[in-house]
Structure formats: C-alpha cells, structure tokens
C-alpha positions, 0 to 999 in steps of 0.5 A, spaced: 146 894 837 140 896 841 141 891 846 147 895 848 144 902 847 140 907 850 134 910 847 133 918 848 126 920 848 124 927 847 118 929 851 115 936 849 108 939 848 104 943 843 102 949 847 102 957 847 108 961 849 106 968 849 105 972 843 112 971 840 114 964 841 112 958 837 107 952 840 113 947 839 118 951 844 118 945 849 118 939 844 124 943 840 128 944 846 127 937 849 129 934 842 135 939 841 138 936 848 136 929 847 140 930 840 146 932 843 146 927 848 146 922 842 151 926 839 156 926 845 155 918 847 156 913 842 151 908 846 145 913 845 140 913 840 135 918 838 127 917 838 122 921 835 119 926 840 113 926 843 110 932 841 103 933 845 103 933 853 099 935 859 098 942 858 091 943 861 093 949 864 094 953 858 087 951 855 085 958 855 090 960 849 088 958 842 093 953 839 094 949 845 093 942 844 093 937 851 092 930 852 092 930 859 096 927 865 093 920 864 094 920 857 101 922 857 103 917 863 100 911 859 104 913 852 110 913 856 109 907 860 107 904 853 113 907 850 118 904 855 115 897 855 116 897 847 123 899 848 125 893 851 130 891 846 134 897 848 139 897 855 135 903 857 130 909 856 132 916 857 126 921 857 128 928 856 122 932 858 122 940 856 115 941 859 114 942 866 107 940 866 109 933 864 113 932 871 107 928 874 105 923 869 113 922 867 114 921 874 108 916 875 110 913 868 118 912 871 116 909 877 111 904 874 116 902 869 121 901 874 117 897 878 116 892 872 124 891 872 125 896 866 131 901 866 128 908 865 131 915 867 127 922 867 131 928 866 128 935 865 132 942 865 131 947 871 131 955 871 129 961 875 122 960 879 121 967 876 122 965 869 118 959 868 115 960 861 116 964 855 121 969 859 128 970 857 130 963 858 126 960 853 126 966 848 134 966 848 134 958 847 129 959 841 133 965 838 139 960 839 135 954 836 130 956 831 131 964 830 126 964 825 120 962 829 121 968 834 117 974 833 121 979 837 117 985 836 111 982 840 115 980 846 113 983 852 113 982 860 108 977 863 107 975 871 114 975 874 112 973 881 116 966 883 112 960 880 111 958 888 106 964 889 102 963 882 101 955 883 095 955 887 091 960 882 094 957 876 092 950 878 085 952 879 084 957 874 090 956 869 095 961 866 091 966 863 088 967 870 095 970 872 098 972 866 093 975 860 099 974 855 101 967 857 108 969 859 111 967 866 117 971 866 120 977 862 123 976 855 127 982 855 134 982 854 134 975 851 139 973 846 142 967 842 148 967 845 145 967 852 141 961 849 147 957 847 150 958 854 143 955 857 143 950 852 150 948 853 149 948 861 143 943 860 147 939 856 152 938 861 147 936 866 144 931 862 150 928 860 153 928 867 146 925 870 146 920 864 153 918 865 152 917 873 146 913 871 149 908 866 155 907 870 151 905 876 148 900 872 154 897 869 157 896 876 150 893 878 151 888 872 158 887 874 156 884 881 150 880 879 
C-alpha cells in the first residue's frame, strides 16, 4: 500500500499566539488540514506532526520552543529520505517561520530524486499571527483552548512593513502582546469557512501534483 500512497506530514510549531490562544495553533491547523487531505484521498496516509519549528522571532514570549532553521531543515530532509517506501511526501506547514527551511529541505530532497510537495495556507498581510483568522480557525477546531476574554488587538500593519524590525529584534519589538492582527469578530463559523477554503486549495494542489507525476510515469 505504501508504494502507491502519499505521506502527508503536518509541520507546525510550539510558540506564543497572544494571551488568548494556545501554543499549539500552527501544529493544530497543519494537522487538521493534513487529516482532511488523508480523508478526502484514498492514496494519502497521515503521519504524526512535527510540532517544533523555527520560531526564534517569538523567543521574547514565554512558552515558545524553537529548534531553529537548520534543525527544521535537517529534520524534514531526514523524514523525506526515510519515506522512500511511499510514492511521495506532502509537507503541510502551518507556520510561516518554517518557510525558508522547508523550501531548502524540499529543494534538497528533489535534487536527490525524491517526490516532495510543500504547501502552506495563505492569508491577509495585516492578519498574520493570532489575529482574526487563526482565532476563528481555533474556535472551529479546538474552542476549549481559546480564551476569548483575553483577546485583544495587536499590530495591524502589513507584515511587509513589520518584517525588517521583526527580523532584527523579534515579534515583541513590534507587538507587546505577540499579536499581528486583530482577533475581534472571530467566530467558529468563519473558521470553518477558512478551513474549507484552505482544504480545497491543498486538495487541488495535491491533485495537480499527483496527476503530473502520473503523466510523467506514463511517458517513461
């Protein structure tokens, strides 16, 4: 079965998400999306999540546990190599800070001849961390972990404006509460809509990737 199956690997993080959300947000979201992919496609199996990521920018907040870019890259490369029994690997990443090491890992695995697909959800540049989007999604996924009375606005400027200082000095330098966005108005219903849209995109990208691989195999 493995030889004809894709392995979906959720890639998350353990980091602060403001005073109202748990440390597991990125891992919870990545796992939920990868699980949907596995339920919707008979050829996809779900792997346990990688729950630590590259989160050094959040180090100013208690609870954040980061293994850094190099370690994340190494972990994903070794996971990809160890999954050679499968037809391919889909890395579903829920944390933006993993983008660079994930891209490097995928490039290396592909140079080695392995079939790997990276995917991450997209969102508003003014709502990139612990704002309305992630709060809504967590209300849909794990409402018992959301402390709504503690939700408050953070820095709502576009991420592109924040990145220079954020990269130099971390999230705390631009947002004292660790939020990049505003969770006001978040609802479980909105979270379900967001999850559905992300799932459709993940399913579509995976299908196109799998179809291209089938076509390439057929012409070999």
